[in-house]
C-alpha positions as CSV (number, residue, x, y, z in Angstrom):
1,M,-12.7,14.4,4.3
2,L,-14.4,13.5,7.6
3,C,-17.9,12.0,7.5
4,D,-19.3,15.4,8.5
5,G,-17.7,17.2,5.5
6,R,-14.8,18.9,7.3
7,M,-11.4,18.6,5.7
8,V,-8.4,17.7,7.8
9,C,-4.8,17.4,6.8
10,G,-4.2,13.7,7.3
11,C,-5.6,10.4,8.5
12,A,-4.2,10.7,12.0
13,D,-6.9,13.1,13.4
14,P,-9.6,11.0,15.0
15,Y,-11.3,13.8,16.8
16,G,-11.2,16.4,14.0
17,K,-8.9,18.9,15.8
18,R,-6.9,20.1,12.8
19,V,-9.5,21.3,10.4
20,L,-8.5,23.0,7.1
21,G,-12.0,23.8,5.9
22,D,-15.5,22.5,5.4
23,A,-16.6,20.9,2.1
24,R,-20.3,21.7,3.0
25,V,-19.7,25.4,2.6
26,A,-16.6,25.6,0.4
27,S,-15.2,23.9,-2.7
28,V,-12.3,21.5,-2.4
29,Q,-10.2,24.0,-4.3
30,D,-11.0,26.8,-1.8
31,V,-9.9,24.5,1.1
32,W,-6.8,23.3,-0.7
33,T,-5.6,26.8,-1.6
34,G,-7.1,28.6,1.4
35,A,-5.5,30.6,4.2
36,V,-5.3,27.8,6.8
37,I,-3.4,25.3,4.6
38,S,-1.3,28.0,3.0
39,Q,-0.1,29.2,6.4
40,L,0.5,25.6,7.4
41,R,2.8,25.0,4.4
42,A,4.7,28.2,5.2
43,D,5.1,27.2,8.8
44,L,6.4,23.8,7.8
45,N,8.9,25.3,5.5
46,S,10.1,27.4,8.5
47,G,10.6,24.3,10.7
48,G,7.2,23.5,12.2
49,S,3.7,24.5,13.0
50,K,1.6,24.7,16.1
51,F,-1.3,23.7,13.9
52,C,0.1,20.1,13.9
53,G,-0.4,19.8,17.7
54,D,-0.3,16.2,18.7
55,C,-0.5,14.8,15.2
56,A,0.9,11.2,15.2
57,L,2.4,11.8,11.7
58,K,4.6,14.7,12.9
59,L,8.4,14.1,12.7
60,P,10.5,16.5,14.7
61,L,13.7,17.9,13.1
62,K,17.0,16.5,14.4
63,R,19.4,18.8,16.1
64,D,20.9,21.3,13.6
65,E,18.7,19.8,10.8
66,D,17.3,22.3,8.4
67,P,13.6,21.9,7.4
68,V,12.9,20.6,3.9
69,V,11.6,23.5,1.9
70,R,8.9,22.6,-0.5
71,P,7.0,24.7,-3.0
72,A,4.2,26.6,-1.2
73,G,2.0,26.2,-4.2
74,A,0.5,22.7,-4.3
75,G,-1.7,23.1,-7.4
76,A,-5.4,23.8,-7.5
77,L,-6.5,20.4,-6.1
78,P,-5.0,17.5,-4.1
79,S,-3.8,14.3,-5.7
80,R,-4.8,12.0,-2.9
81,M,-7.7,12.0,-0.5
82,Y,-9.1,10.0,2.4
83,I,-12.8,9.7,2.3
84,E,-14.5,8.8,5.6
85,C,-18.0,7.3,5.3
86,T,-18.6,7.2,9.0
87,A,-16.8,7.4,12.4
88,A,-19.0,4.7,13.8
89,C,-17.9,1.2,14.1
90,N,-19.7,-2.1,14.6
91,I,-17.1,-3.6,17.0
92,S,-14.9,-2.3,19.8
93,C,-11.1,-2.8,19.4
94,T,-9.2,-3.1,22.7
95,E,-8.1,0.4,23.9
96,A,-8.3,1.8,20.3
97,C,-8.9,5.5,19.9
98,C,-11.8,4.8,17.5
99,A,-13.7,2.4,19.7
100,P,-17.2,3.5,20.4
101,E,-16.5,3.9,24.1
102,T,-14.1,6.7,23.5
103,G,-16.9,8.9,22.2
104,I,-15.4,9.5,18.8
105,T,-18.8,9.7,17.1
106,R,-19.8,12.6,19.4
107,T,-16.9,14.7,17.9
108,R,-18.6,14.6,14.5
109,Q,-21.6,16.5,13.3
110,A,-23.0,13.7,11.2
111,G,-23.1,9.9,11.6
112,M,-22.9,9.1,7.9
113,L,-21.4,11.0,5.0
114,D,-24.0,12.7,2.9
115,Y,-24.1,11.0,-0.5
116,D,-24.7,14.2,-2.5
117,L,-21.8,15.9,-0.7
118,F,-19.6,12.9,-1.6
119,R,-20.6,13.1,-5.2
120,R,-19.9,16.9,-5.4
121,V,-16.4,16.4,-3.9
122,I,-15.6,13.6,-6.2
123,D,-16.9,15.4,-9.3
124,E,-14.8,18.4,-8.5
125,A,-11.5,16.7,-7.4
126,G,-11.7,13.4,-9.3
127,A,-9.8,14.4,-12.4
128,S,-6.7,15.5,-10.2
129,L,-6.9,12.6,-7.8
130,V,-4.4,9.7,-8.3
131,R,-5.6,7.8,-5.2
132,V,-8.6,7.6,-2.9
133,D,-8.3,5.9,0.4
134,F,-12.0,4.9,1.1
135,F,-11.8,4.6,4.8
136,N,-10.6,6.4,7.9
137,Y,-12.0,6.0,11.4
138,G,-15.0,3.8,11.8
139,E,-16.1,0.9,9.5
140,A,-16.7,2.4,6.0
141,F,-19.2,-0.3,4.9
142,L,-21.7,0.6,7.7
143,H,-22.7,3.3,5.2
144,K,-25.6,1.8,3.3
145,R,-24.3,3.3,0.0
146,A,-20.6,2.6,0.5
147,V,-20.4,0.0,-2.3
148,E,-22.3,2.4,-4.6
149,M,-19.8,5.1,-3.7
150,C,-16.9,2.8,-4.8
151,E,-18.8,2.2,-8.1
152,Y,-19.3,5.9,-8.6
153,I,-15.6,6.7,-8.2
154,K,-14.5,4.1,-10.6
155,A,-17.2,4.8,-13.1
156,R,-16.5,8.5,-13.2
157,F,-12.7,8.4,-12.8
158,P,-11.4,4.9,-13.6
159,H,-7.8,6.2,-13.4
160,I,-8.1,6.7,-9.6
161,Y,-6.4,4.0,-7.5
162,L,-9.2,3.1,-5.1
163,Y,-8.2,1.4,-1.8
164,T,-10.2,0.5,1.2
165,S,-9.7,-1.2,4.6
166,T,-12.4,-3.1,6.4
167,N,-13.1,-5.5,9.2
168,G,-15.3,-7.4,6.9
169,L,-18.3,-7.6,9.2
170,A,-20.6,-5.0,7.7
171,L,-20.6,-6.4,4.2
172,T,-23.0,-9.2,3.3
173,E,-21.6,-11.8,1.0
174,E,-23.7,-10.4,-1.8
175,Q,-22.3,-6.9,-1.3
176,A,-18.8,-8.4,-1.1
177,R,-19.2,-10.0,-4.5
178,R,-20.7,-6.8,-5.9
179,L,-17.6,-4.9,-4.6
180,V,-15.4,-7.1,-6.6
181,H,-17.1,-5.8,-9.8
182,S,-17.0,-2.2,-8.7
183,G,-13.5,-1.7,-10.1
184,I,-11.9,-1.2,-6.7
185,D,-8.2,-1.8,-6.9
186,E,-7.3,-3.1,-3.4
187,V,-9.1,-4.2,-0.3
188,T,-7.5,-4.9,3.1
189,F,-9.2,-7.1,5.7
190,S,-8.1,-6.5,9.3
191,I,-8.4,-9.9,10.9
192,D,-6.2,-10.4,14.0
193,G,-6.2,-14.1,14.7
194,A,-6.6,-17.4,13.1
195,T,-9.3,-18.8,15.5
196,P,-12.4,-17.3,16.9
197,E,-11.0,-17.3,20.4
198,T,-7.8,-15.3,19.6
199,Y,-9.6,-13.0,17.1
200,V,-12.2,-11.7,19.6
201,K,-9.7,-10.7,22.2
202,Y,-8.9,-7.6,20.2
203,R,-11.9,-7.3,17.9
204,Q,-14.4,-7.3,20.7
205,R,-18.0,-8.1,19.6
206,G,-16.5,-9.2,16.2
207,R,-17.2,-12.6,14.6
208,F,-14.3,-14.4,13.1
209,D,-16.5,-16.7,11.0
210,V,-18.3,-13.7,9.4
211,A,-15.1,-11.8,8.6
212,M,-13.6,-14.9,7.0
213,A,-16.7,-15.7,5.1
214,T,-16.7,-12.2,3.6
215,L,-13.0,-12.5,2.6
216,R,-13.7,-15.9,1.1
217,A,-16.6,-14.6,-0.9
218,M,-14.5,-11.9,-2.4
219,A,-11.7,-14.3,-3.3
220,E,-14.2,-16.8,-4.8
221,E,-16.0,-14.1,-6.9
222,K,-12.7,-12.8,-8.2
223,R,-11.7,-16.3,-9.3
224,R,-15.1,-17.0,-10.8
225,A,-15.1,-13.8,-12.8
226,G,-11.5,-14.2,-13.9
227,R,-10.6,-10.8,-12.6
228,D,-7.1,-9.8,-11.5
229,L,-8.4,-7.2,-9.0
230,P,-9.2,-6.3,-6.4
231,F,-5.9,-7.2,-4.8
232,L,-6.9,-8.8,-1.5
233,N,-4.8,-8.3,1.7
234,W,-5.2,-10.0,5.0
235,R,-3.6,-7.7,7.6
236,Y,-3.0,-9.4,11.0
237,I,-1.9,-7.4,14.1
238,L,0.4,-9.4,16.4
239,F,-0.5,-9.5,20.1
240,T,0.7,-11.7,23.0
241,W,-2.3,-14.0,22.5
242,N,-2.0,-14.6,18.7
243,D,1.7,-14.6,17.9
244,S,2.5,-18.3,18.5
245,D,3.8,-20.4,15.7
246,E,0.7,-22.5,15.9
247,E,-1.6,-19.5,15.4
248,T,0.5,-17.7,12.7
249,N,1.0,-20.9,10.7
250,R,-2.8,-21.5,10.8
251,A,-3.2,-18.0,9.4
252,R,-0.7,-18.8,6.6
253,Q,-2.6,-22.0,5.7
254,L,-6.0,-20.3,5.7
255,A,-4.8,-17.5,3.5
256,A,-3.4,-19.9,1.0
257,E,-6.5,-22.0,1.1
258,I,-8.9,-19.0,0.6
259,G,-6.7,-17.6,-2.2
260,V,-5.8,-14.3,-0.5
261,D,-3.2,-12.3,-2.5
262,R,-1.2,-11.2,0.5
263,L,-1.0,-11.9,4.2
264,C,1.0,-9.5,6.3
265,W,1.8,-9.0,10.0
266,E,1.3,-5.6,11.7
267,I,3.6,-4.6,14.5
268,T,2.2,-2.4,17.2
269,D,3.3,-0.9,20.5
270,H,-0.2,-0.8,22.1
271,P,-2.1,-1.6,24.1
272,E,0.7,-1.6,26.6
273,T,-0.3,-4.9,28.2
274,A,-1.1,-6.7,24.9
275,Y,1.4,-6.0,22.1
276,S,3.6,-8.9,21.0
277,R,6.9,-9.0,23.0
278,R,8.0,-11.9,20.8
279,F,8.2,-9.8,17.7
280,V,9.5,-6.5,19.0
281,P,11.8,-4.7,16.5
282,G,15.4,-5.9,16.8
283,S,14.5,-9.4,18.2
284,P,15.5,-12.6,16.3
285,A,11.8,-13.4,15.8
286,Y,11.2,-10.0,14.2
287,G,14.2,-10.5,11.9
288,A,12.8,-13.8,10.7
289,I,9.5,-12.3,9.5
290,R,10.8,-8.8,8.7
291,H,9.9,-8.9,5.0
292,E,6.4,-10.2,5.9
293,I,5.6,-7.1,8.0
294,W,3.1,-4.6,6.5
295,D,5.3,-1.5,6.8
296,D,8.6,-3.1,5.7
297,N,7.8,-3.2,2.0
298,N,4.9,-3.5,-0.4
299,L,5.5,-7.0,-1.7
300,G,6.5,-9.3,1.2
301,N,4.0,-12.0,1.9
302,A,3.5,-14.4,4.9
303,I,1.9,-17.0,2.7
304,P,4.6,-19.7,2.2
305,G,6.5,-19.1,-1.1
306,A,4.4,-16.1,-2.1
307,T,7.0,-13.4,-1.5
308,P,8.4,-12.5,-4.9
309,N,11.9,-14.0,-5.4
310,A,14.0,-14.2,-8.5
311,R,17.4,-15.1,-9.9
312,I,18.7,-12.8,-12.7
313,D,21.6,-14.0,-14.8
314,V,23.3,-11.5,-17.1
315,R,24.6,-13.5,-20.1
316,T,27.9,-12.4,-21.7
317,L,30.2,-14.2,-24.1
318,V,33.0,-14.2,-21.5
319,P,32.0,-14.6,-17.9
320,G,33.3,-11.9,-15.6
321,V,34.0,-9.4,-18.3
322,P,32.4,-5.9,-17.9
323,L,29.7,-4.7,-20.2
324,V,31.1,-2.2,-22.6
325,A,29.3,0.6,-24.5
326,R,30.0,3.8,-26.4
327,P,28.7,7.1,-24.9
328,G,25.0,7.7,-25.8
329,C,24.7,4.4,-27.6
330,T,22.2,1.6,-26.8
331,L,23.5,-1.6,-25.3
332,N,21.5,-4.7,-25.8
333,V,21.9,-7.1,-22.8
334,R,20.7,-10.7,-22.6
335,T,19.4,-12.0,-19.3
336,R,17.7,-15.1,-18.0
337,V,15.2,-14.6,-15.2
338,Q,14.1,-17.5,-13.0
339,N,11.0,-17.4,-10.7
340,L,12.1,-18.8,-7.3
341,S,8.7,-18.1,-5.7
342,T,5.4,-20.1,-5.9
343,R,3.4,-17.3,-7.5
344,P,3.7,-16.5,-11.2
345,F,5.2,-13.2,-12.4
346,P,2.5,-11.6,-14.6
347,A,3.7,-10.0,-17.8
348,Q,0.5,-8.0,-18.2
349,A,-2.2,-6.7,-15.9
350,T,-5.6,-5.2,-17.0
351,Y,-5.1,-2.2,-14.8
352,G,-1.5,-1.3,-15.5
353,R,-0.2,-2.2,-12.0
354,R,1.4,-5.3,-10.5
355,L,2.7,-6.5,-13.8
356,V,6.4,-7.5,-13.5
357,R,9.2,-6.1,-15.6
358,L,13.0,-6.4,-15.6
359,G,14.7,-3.2,-14.6
360,A,18.3,-1.9,-14.8
361,Q,19.3,0.8,-12.3
362,L,22.2,3.0,-13.2
363,C,24.8,3.3,-10.3
364,A,28.2,4.8,-9.9
365,A,31.2,2.5,-9.8
366,D,30.9,2.2,-6.0
367,G,27.3,1.2,-6.2
368,T,25.7,4.6,-5.4
369,L,22.4,4.9,-7.1
370,I,22.2,7.4,-10.0
371,N,19.0,6.5,-11.7
372,R,16.6,3.9,-10.4
373,D,14.4,3.9,-13.5
374,F,17.2,3.8,-16.1
375,A,15.9,1.0,-18.3
376,R,13.0,-1.5,-18.4
377,A,12.1,-4.6,-20.3
378,W,8.9,-6.6,-20.7
379,L,8.7,-10.2,-19.8
380,P,8.0,-12.3,-22.9
381,R,5.1,-14.1,-21.1
382,N,3.9,-14.9,-17.6
383,V,6.7,-16.7,-15.8
384,A,5.4,-19.6,-13.7
385,A,6.8,-20.8,-10.4
386,G,10.2,-22.3,-11.0
387,E,10.2,-21.3,-14.7
388,R,13.0,-19.4,-16.6
389,A,12.6,-16.8,-19.2
390,D,15.1,-15.1,-21.5
391,V,14.7,-11.3,-21.4
392,R,16.5,-8.8,-23.6
393,I,16.9,-5.3,-22.2
394,D,18.0,-2.2,-24.1
395,I,20.2,0.0,-22.0
396,P,21.1,3.6,-23.1
397,A,24.7,4.2,-22.2
398,P,25.5,7.4,-20.3
399,E,26.8,10.3,-22.4
400,R,29.9,10.6,-20.2
401,S,32.7,8.1,-20.4
402,G,33.7,6.2,-17.3
403,R,33.0,3.2,-15.1
404,Y,29.5,2.6,-13.9
405,A,27.5,-0.3,-12.4
406,L,24.2,-1.7,-13.4
407,K,21.9,-3.2,-10.9
408,F,19.4,-5.7,-12.4
409,D,16.2,-6.3,-10.4
410,L,12.5,-7.1,-11.1
411,V,9.8,-4.6,-10.3
412,S,6.2,-5.0,-9.7
413,E,5.1,-1.9,-11.5
414,G,3.4,0.7,-9.3
415,I,4.1,-1.3,-6.2
416,D,7.8,-2.0,-5.4
417,W,11.1,-3.5,-6.4
418,F,11.8,-7.1,-5.6
419,E,14.9,-6.2,-3.6
420,R,12.8,-4.5,-1.0
421,C,11.3,-7.9,0.1
422,G,14.7,-9.8,0.1
423,S,15.1,-10.9,-3.5
424,K,18.7,-10.8,-4.7
425,T,19.8,-8.4,-7.4
426,T,22.6,-8.8,-9.9
427,M,25.3,-6.2,-10.3
428,K,27.4,-5.8,-13.5
429,T,30.2,-3.3,-14.2
430,L,29.5,-1.0,-17.2
431,V,32.4,0.6,-18.9
432,V,31.5,3.6,-21.2
433,R,34.3,4.6,-23.6
């Protein structure tokens, strides 16, 4: 939902060209099941739609590739929604489509999202929403009631995963501390540099000291209150002027000192004269930080030692002998898990995400995945850095006899498997007979 109440089909529509409906004159359900979006779904099932125009999210079909046909009925209401408080921004990012100089705010019919409209949309769609992304173009917290909006979402529908992204400049430290207690699940700070001089080259008119003070205030309040959320990200876009070892190592040190949960690098291909040549995909430098890049996985971390890493030993009476089970019976497997990173593996989380469990994925004998979520086991306690823990996992044997493989990995629930950020898995043969 754009700040003027119009509904568009994704986050990549800065000028509001692909409008599905208008929440000011229609319900969310009317828009979600209306003629425009119904035709769009039918067109996509046929191979493409002119409606998509120059959408940056559009992926053309390969030669002789058939379109993926999805159900035309998508339910009465959406499960995820972007909510844009404003298209206005308090800074001007170099050659960005949402910089004030591009005239983006003149494409919208309202500067700030109407609070009553916001409440009506949330009240209607909240029960079906799994996630709300509380940002889009512009700086969300320029809206005077933005923190109150976050509180409203979590108070009315605590099951919603609430995420926001900010430059950190519009929040006072008091508001930042209040936001910690709103119930918001995750906050990303976009800070592209580790010194004032490099930061301001992209975030023009921004203030590095203010952005860092806001991030520090949230981290401090989270520790003071003993809360395990919001999860705090520092996202750092790499440019020619901020990609040196000196600059990136300083960012690593600052992130660790402040107590940020995650520092990640963002790779871009614009502006043409400014994007990092050192870290272009395929380069040795890129390979060295690949698991620390924002889009590579959901767990990698540029803070030294903070990327989840584990060793999993499957304990058998005779080393090297396959695991054996009868069809349909439960096999109890003993493992020992060691934390090879510097952050603890949490066995519990107050909000049901980011707790770590042991998983066993069922594969064919050649390693082809059959069932990623085949079995899970709880950790007996939080596993500190360097610590080992014995974990028993009950594995239901397949009904059909034969040779299989089990891949053992840890999973940060609701986020990602450790393997995705480079942690080694353990494979064991399973014979069912």
